[in-house]
GUKOL-766349 format. One record per residue: chain; x, y, z of N, C-alpha, C in turn. Coordinates in steps of 0.05 Angstrom, whole numbers, always signed. Example, Ala and Ser with C-alpha at 12.3 -4.5 7.8 and 13.67 -1.06 7.14 Angstrom:
! GUKOL-766349
@c: A n_X: +264 n_Y: -114 n_Z: +156 ca_X: +246 ca_Y: -90 ca_Z: +156 c_X: +264 c_Y: -66 c_Z: +156
@c: A n_X: +257 n_Y: -45 n_Z: +142 ca_X: +273 ca_Y: -21 ca_Z: +143 c_X: +258 c_Y: +1 c_Z: +157
***
This chain:
! GUKOL-766349
@c: A n_X: +701 n_Y: +1967 n_Z: +1480 ca_X: +717 ca_Y: +1960 ca_Z: +1459 c_X: +715 c_Y: +1921 c_Z: +1459
@c: A n_X: +689 n_Y: +1915 n_Z: +1446 ca_X: +693 ca_Y: +1889 ca_Z: +1449 c_X: +701 c_Y: +1863 c_Z: +1417
@c: A n_X: +714 n_Y: +1856 n_Z: +1437 ca_X: +734 ca_Y: +1830 ca_Z: +1418 c_X: +715 c_Y: +1801 c_Z: +1408
@c: A n_X: +699 n_Y: +1802 n_Z: +1424 ca_X: +685 ca_Y: +1766 ca_Z: +1429 c_X: +704 c_Y: +1747 c_Z: +1435
@c: A n_X: +687 n_Y: +1723 n_Z: +1438 ca_X: +709 ca_Y: +1701 ca_Z: +1442 c_X: +731 c_Y: +1696 c_Z: +1424
@c: A n_X: +746 n_Y: +1684 n_Z: +1433 ca_X: +777 ca_Y: +1666 ca_Z: +1434 c_X: +772 c_Y: +1650 c_Z: +1421
@c: A n_X: +750 n_Y: +1627 n_Z: +1432 ca_X: +749 ca_Y: +1603 ca_Z: +1416 c_X: +720 c_Y: +1592 c_Z: +1435
@c: A n_X: +708 n_Y: +1579 n_Z: +1410 ca_X: +683 ca_Y: +1578 ca_Z: +1415 c_X: +682 c_Y: +1540 c_Z: +1441
@c: A n_X: +668 n_Y: +1542 n_Z: +1459 ca_X: +673 ca_Y: +1519 ca_Z: +1474 c_X: +647 c_Y: +1501 c_Z: +1469
@c: A n_X: +650 n_Y: +1482 n_Z: +1463 ca_X: +635 ca_Y: +1466 ca_Z: +1456 c_X: +625 c_Y: +1433 c_Z: +1480
@c: A n_X: +605 n_Y: +1425 n_Z: +1480 ca_X: +606 ca_Y: +1397 ca_Z: +1503 c_X: +626 c_Y: +1371 c_Z: +1491
@c: A n_X: +639 n_Y: +1366 n_Z: +1500 ca_X: +666 ca_Y: +1348 ca_Z: +1497 c_X: +644 c_Y: +1321 c_Z: +1510
@c: A n_X: +644 n_Y: +1304 n_Z: +1482 ca_X: +631 ca_Y: +1289 ca_Z: +1497 c_X: +647 c_Y: +1259 c_Z: +1515
@c: A n_X: +676 n_Y: +1264 n_Z: +1503 ca_X: +701 ca_Y: +1253 ca_Z: +1514 c_X: +705 c_Y: +1262 c_Z: +1532
@c: A n_X: +690 n_Y: +1274 n_Z: +1562 ca_X: +702 ca_Y: +1288 ca_Z: +1586 c_X: +700 c_Y: +1264 c_Z: +1611
@c: A n_X: +680 n_Y: +1252 n_Z: +1603 ca_X: +674 ca_Y: +1232 ca_Z: +1619 c_X: +704 c_Y: +1205 c_Z: +1625
@c: A n_X: +703 n_Y: +1203 n_Z: +1597 ca_X: +730 ca_Y: +1175 ca_Z: +1601 c_X: +755 c_Y: +1193 c_Z: +1597
@c: A n_X: +762 n_Y: +1208 n_Z: +1596 ca_X: +792 ca_Y: +1228 ca_Z: +1602 c_X: +789 c_Y: +1234 c_Z: +1641
@c: A n_X: +749 n_Y: +1237 n_Z: +1649 ca_X: +762 ca_Y: +1248 ca_Z: +1670 c_X: +767 c_Y: +1218 c_Z: +1683
@c: A n_X: +757 n_Y: +1199 n_Z: +1679 ca_X: +762 ca_Y: +1176 ca_Z: +1688 c_X: +797 c_Y: +1156 c_Z: +1693
@c: A n_X: +801 n_Y: +1163 n_Z: +1665 ca_X: +827 ca_Y: +1168 ca_Z: +1669 c_X: +855 c_Y: +1181 c_Z: +1671
@c: A n_X: +843 n_Y: +1202 n_Z: +1681 ca_X: +860 ca_Y: +1215 ca_Z: +1695 c_X: +866 c_Y: +1206 c_Z: +1721
@c: A n_X: +843 n_Y: +1202 n_Z: +1733 ca_X: +845 ca_Y: +1191 ca_Z: +1754 c_X: +854 c_Y: +1169 c_Z: +1763
@c: A n_X: +849 n_Y: +1150 n_Z: +1745 ca_X: +868 ca_Y: +1124 ca_Z: +1743 c_X: +898 c_Y: +1125 c_Z: +1742
@c: A n_X: +902 n_Y: +1156 n_Z: +1726 ca_X: +937 ca_Y: +1148 ca_Z: +1735 c_X: +938 c_Y: +1169 c_Z: +1752
@c: A n_X: +932 n_Y: +1188 n_Z: +1763 ca_X: +932 ca_Y: +1200 ca_Z: +1788 c_X: +938 c_Y: +1176 c_Z: +1816
@c: A n_X: +914 n_Y: +1155 n_Z: +1804 ca_X: +921 ca_Y: +1134 ca_Z: +1827 c_X: +950 c_Y: +1115 c_Z: +1823
@c: A n_X: +952 n_Y: +1113 n_Z: +1803 ca_X: +976 ca_Y: +1102 ca_Z: +1797 c_X: +999 c_Y: +1110 c_Z: +1801
@c: A n_X: +999 n_Y: +1140 n_Z: +1794 ca_X: +1033 ca_Y: +1153 ca_Z: +1805 c_X: +1027 c_Y: +1157 c_Z: +1839
@c: A n_X: +1019 n_Y: +1148 n_Z: +1856 ca_X: +1006 ca_Y: +1173 ca_Z: +1881 c_X: +1018 c_Y: +1138 c_Z: +1894
@c: A n_X: +1013 n_Y: +1124 n_Z: +1886 ca_X: +1020 ca_Y: +1091 ca_Z: +1889 c_X: +1051 c_Y: +1082 c_Z: +1889
@c: A n_X: +1063 n_Y: +1097 n_Z: +1868 ca_X: +1091 ca_Y: +1099 ca_Z: +1861 c_X: +1107 c_Y: +1113 c_Z: +1876
@c: A n_X: +1095 n_Y: +1145 n_Z: +1880 ca_X: +1099 ca_Y: +1156 ca_Z: +1897 c_X: +1093 c_Y: +1141 c_Z: +1929
@c: A n_X: +1076 n_Y: +1131 n_Z: +1939 ca_X: +1081 ca_Y: +1131 ca_Z: +1962 c_X: +1092 c_Y: +1106 c_Z: +1969
@c: A n_X: +1107 n_Y: +1084 n_Z: +1954 ca_X: +1134 ca_Y: +1065 ca_Z: +1954 c_X: +1152 c_Y: +1091 c_Z: +1962
@c: A n_X: +1158 n_Y: +1108 n_Z: +1949 ca_X: +1177 ca_Y: +1122 ca_Z: +1942 c_X: +1180 c_Y: +1137 c_Z: +1970
@c: A n_X: +1167 n_Y: +1143 n_Z: +1982 ca_X: +1169 ca_Y: +1154 ca_Z: +2010 c_X: +1168 c_Y: +1128 c_Z: +2032
@c: A n_X: +1154 n_Y: +1114 n_Z: +2027 ca_X: +1157 ca_Y: +1090 ca_Z: +2044 c_X: +1178 c_Y: +1080 c_Z: +2052
@c: A n_X: +1188 n_Y: +1077 n_Z: +2023 ca_X: +1218 ca_Y: +1066 ca_Z: +2031 c_X: +1237 c_Y: +1075 c_Z: +2043
@c: A n_X: +1233 n_Y: +1110 n_Z: +2031 ca_X: +1254 ca_Y: +1126 ca_Z: +2049 c_X: +1250 c_Y: +1132 c_Z: +2076
@c: A n_X: +1230 n_Y: +1131 n_Z: +2086 ca_X: +1221 ca_Y: +1129 ca_Z: +2118 c_X: +1224 c_Y: +1106 c_Z: +2139
@c: A n_X: +1227 n_Y: +1088 n_Z: +2119 ca_X: +1215 ca_Y: +1042 ca_Z: +2143 c_X: +1256 c_Y: +1043 c_Z: +2136
@c: A n_X: +1269 n_Y: +1055 n_Z: +2110 ca_X: +1289 ca_Y: +1030 ca_Z: +2099 c_X: +1302 c_Y: +1060 c_Z: +2088
@c: A n_X: +1315 n_Y: +1085 n_Z: +2100 ca_X: +1340 ca_Y: +1101 ca_Z: +2086 c_X: +1363 c_Y: +1083 c_Z: +2081
@c: A n_X: +1370 n_Y: +1062 n_Z: +2094 ca_X: +1390 ca_Y: +1054 ca_Z: +2075 c_X: +1392 c_Y: +1048 c_Z: +2051
@c: A n_X: +1368 n_Y: +1032 n_Z: +2052 ca_X: +1367 ca_Y: +1022 ca_Z: +2022 c_X: +1363 c_Y: +1041 c_Z: +1998
@c: A n_X: +1360 n_Y: +1072 n_Z: +2004 ca_X: +1353 ca_Y: +1091 ca_Z: +1984 c_X: +1387 c_Y: +1099 c_Z: +1984
@c: A n_X: +1403 n_Y: +1088 n_Z: +2000 ca_X: +1435 ca_Y: +1104 ca_Z: +2000 c_X: +1444 c_Y: +1069 c_Z: +1991
@c: A n_X: +1429 n_Y: +1058 n_Z: +1974 ca_X: +1449 ca_Y: +1035 ca_Z: +1949 c_X: +1462 c_Y: +1043 c_Z: +1932
@c: A n_X: +1488 n_Y: +1043 n_Z: +1937 ca_X: +1501 ca_Y: +1050 ca_Z: +1909 c_X: +1496 c_Y: +1034 c_Z: +1881
@c: A n_X: +1492 n_Y: +1038 n_Z: +1857 ca_X: +1478 ca_Y: +1027 ca_Z: +1837 c_X: +1498 c_Y: +1043 c_Z: +1814
@c: A n_X: +1513 n_Y: +1032 n_Z: +1802 ca_X: +1541 ca_Y: +1049 ca_Z: +1788 c_X: +1543 c_Y: +1065 c_Z: +1796
@c: A n_X: +1539 n_Y: +1097 n_Z: +1788 ca_X: +1553 ca_Y: +1122 ca_Z: +1804 c_X: +1533 c_Y: +1128 c_Z: +1812
@c: A n_X: +1508 n_Y: +1120 n_Z: +1815 ca_X: +1478 ca_Y: +1134 ca_Z: +1835 c_X: +1468 c_Y: +1113 c_Z: +1855
@c: A n_X: +1456 n_Y: +1116 n_Z: +1870 ca_X: +1435 ca_Y: +1102 ca_Z: +1888 c_X: +1404 c_Y: +1104 c_Z: +1886
@c: A n_X: +1404 n_Y: +1083 n_Z: +1902 ca_X: +1371 ca_Y: +1079 ca_Z: +1891 c_X: +1347 c_Y: +1107 c_Z: +1894
@c: A n_X: +1362 n_Y: +1127 n_Z: +1911 ca_X: +1336 ca_Y: +1149 ca_Z: +1915 c_X: +1340 c_Y: +1166 c_Z: +1886
@c: A n_X: +1375 n_Y: +1167 n_Z: +1875 ca_X: +1359 ca_Y: +1187 ca_Z: +1854 c_X: +1350 c_Y: +1175 c_Z: +1826
@c: A n_X: +1352 n_Y: +1143 n_Z: +1825 ca_X: +1342 ca_Y: +1123 ca_Z: +1799 c_X: +1319 c_Y: +1127 c_Z: +1816
@c: A n_X: +1302 n_Y: +1127 n_Z: +1838 ca_X: +1272 ca_Y: +1121 ca_Z: +1834 c_X: +1260 c_Y: +1151 c_Z: +1830
@c: A n_X: +1270 n_Y: +1173 n_Z: +1836 ca_X: +1273 ca_Y: +1198 ca_Z: +1830 c_X: +1264 c_Y: +1203 c_Z: +1794
@c: A n_X: +1286 n_Y: +1191 n_Z: +1782 ca_X: +1282 ca_Y: +1198 ca_Z: +1765 c_X: +1268 c_Y: +1174 c_Z: +1750
@c: A n_X: +1263 n_Y: +1154 n_Z: +1760 ca_X: +1239 ca_Y: +1135 ca_Z: +1744 c_X: +1212 c_Y: +1157 c_Z: +1757
@c: A n_X: +1209 n_Y: +1164 n_Z: +1775 ca_X: +1180 ca_Y: +1180 ca_Z: +1781 c_X: +1176 c_Y: +1206 c_Z: +1761
@c: A n_X: +1202 n_Y: +1214 n_Z: +1754 ca_X: +1198 ca_Y: +1237 ca_Z: +1730 c_X: +1196 c_Y: +1228 c_Z: +1697
@c: A n_X: +1211 n_Y: +1199 n_Z: +1704 ca_X: +1198 ca_Y: +1196 ca_Z: +1677 c_X: +1167 c_Y: +1177 c_Z: +1671
@c: A n_X: +1161 n_Y: +1172 n_Z: +1700 ca_X: +1141 ca_Y: +1157 ca_Z: +1692 c_X: +1107 c_Y: +1172 c_Z: +1698
@c: A n_X: +1109 n_Y: +1201 n_Z: +1709 ca_X: +1096 ca_Y: +1229 ca_Z: +1702 c_X: +1094 c_Y: +1235 c_Z: +1672
@c: A n_X: +1119 n_Y: +1233 n_Z: +1661 ca_X: +1122 ca_Y: +1242 ca_Z: +1630 c_X: +1114 c_Y: +1223 c_Z: +1609
@c: A n_X: +1115 n_Y: +1199 n_Z: +1618 ca_X: +1086 ca_Y: +1176 ca_Z: +1600 c_X: +1068 c_Y: +1163 c_Z: +1611
@c: A n_X: +1055 n_Y: +1174 n_Z: +1633 ca_X: +1030 ca_Y: +1176 ca_Z: +1635 c_X: +1017 c_Y: +1197 c_Z: +1618
@c: A n_X: +1035 n_Y: +1218 n_Z: +1623 ca_X: +1023 ca_Y: +1242 ca_Z: +1605 c_X: +1013 c_Y: +1245 c_Z: +1574
@c: A n_X: +1041 n_Y: +1225 n_Z: +1564 ca_X: +1037 ca_Y: +1231 ca_Z: +1537 c_X: +1013 c_Y: +1198 c_Z: +1529
@c: A n_X: +1011 n_Y: +1182 n_Z: +1551 ca_X: +984 ca_Y: +1161 ca_Z: +1536 c_X: +961 c_Y: +1180 c_Z: +1548
@c: A n_X: +960 n_Y: +1198 n_Z: +1564 ca_X: +938 ca_Y: +1207 ca_Z: +1579 c_X: +937 c_Y: +1214 c_Z: +1549
@c: A n_X: +952 n_Y: +1239 n_Z: +1536 ca_X: +938 ca_Y: +1261 ca_Z: +1521 c_X: +931 c_Y: +1247 c_Z: +1489
@c: A n_X: +953 n_Y: +1224 n_Z: +1492 ca_X: +946 ca_Y: +1206 ca_Z: +1469 c_X: +910 c_Y: +1191 c_Z: +1470
@c: A n_X: +914 n_Y: +1172 n_Z: +1491 ca_X: +877 ca_Y: +1162 ca_Z: +1485 c_X: +863 c_Y: +1198 c_Z: +1483
@c: A n_X: +868 n_Y: +1212 n_Z: +1501 ca_X: +846 ca_Y: +1237 ca_Z: +1520 c_X: +844 c_Y: +1255 c_Z: +1475
@c: A n_X: +862 n_Y: +1245 n_Z: +1466 ca_X: +856 ca_Y: +1266 ca_Z: +1431 c_X: +844 c_Y: +1241 c_Z: +1413
@c: A n_X: +849 n_Y: +1209 n_Z: +1425 ca_X: +835 ca_Y: +1195 ca_Z: +1403 c_X: +807 c_Y: +1196 c_Z: +1415
@c: A n_X: +794 n_Y: +1198 n_Z: +1442 ca_X: +771 ca_Y: +1190 ca_Z: +1448 c_X: +763 c_Y: +1221 c_Z: +1436
@c: A n_X: +774 n_Y: +1246 n_Z: +1427 ca_X: +756 ca_Y: +1265 ca_Z: +1430 c_X: +748 c_Y: +1266 c_Z: +1396
@c: A n_X: +768 n_Y: +1252 n_Z: +1380 ca_X: +764 ca_Y: +1252 ca_Z: +1352 c_X: +744 c_Y: +1228 c_Z: +1350
@c: A n_X: +738 n_Y: +1220 n_Z: +1369 ca_X: +725 ca_Y: +1198 ca_Z: +1357 c_X: +685 c_Y: +1207 c_Z: +1367
@c: A n_X: +686 n_Y: +1215 n_Z: +1388 ca_X: +661 ca_Y: +1226 ca_Z: +1402 c_X: +650 c_Y: +1249 c_Z: +1406
@c: A n_X: +672 n_Y: +1269 n_Z: +1396 ca_X: +656 ca_Y: +1300 ca_Z: +1390 c_X: +651 c_Y: +1297 c_Z: +1366
@c: A n_X: +635 n_Y: +1299 n_Z: +1344 ca_X: +625 ca_Y: +1304 ca_Z: +1320 c_X: +639 c_Y: +1325 c_Z: +1311
@c: A n_X: +652 n_Y: +1323 n_Z: +1294 ca_X: +660 ca_Y: +1353 ca_Z: +1269 c_X: +644 c_Y: +1364 c_Z: +1247
@c: A n_X: +643 n_Y: +1397 n_Z: +1263 ca_X: +625 ca_Y: +1416 ca_Z: +1241 c_X: +627 c_Y: +1411 c_Z: +1210
@c: A n_X: +608 n_Y: +1427 n_Z: +1206 ca_X: +622 ca_Y: +1432 ca_Z: +1178 c_X: +642 c_Y: +1455 c_Z: +1175
@c: A n_X: +637 n_Y: +1469 n_Z: +1183 ca_X: +648 ca_Y: +1497 ca_Z: +1187 c_X: +688 c_Y: +1489 c_Z: +1192
@c: A n_X: +688 n_Y: +1459 n_Z: +1215 ca_X: +716 ca_Y: +1461 ca_Z: +1218 c_X: +731 c_Y: +1441 c_Z: +1202
@c: A n_X: +715 n_Y: +1432 n_Z: +1185 ca_X: +734 ca_Y: +1409 ca_Z: +1158 c_X: +730 c_Y: +1435 c_Z: +1141
@c: A n_X: +724 n_Y: +1465 n_Z: +1136 ca_X: +730 ca_Y: +1476 ca_Z: +1112 c_X: +759 c_Y: +1494 c_Z: +1106
@c: A n_X: +761 n_Y: +1487 n_Z: +1146 ca_X: +793 ca_Y: +1506 ca_Z: +1149 c_X: +812 c_Y: +1495 c_Z: +1153
***
């Protein structure tokens, strides 16, 4: 029994832009995460400083998670817009 392709893959003209953006976001996140590791290694007492009810380590960790979600949302927005601009629509796509 042959069901055929579930989706038809076409050339993505926005792929190079998305790749470059992904690499820059990865580098940015890696630097922020490396800062977290560096502070923990060099000055663990600093991470233990209380800020309100939490310490710096917890706040930094929440910041890392939030940064990852924000970068993902920005990447998705820019990538979707780039795909719409750079990938031509076919007549079949418009009729659906």
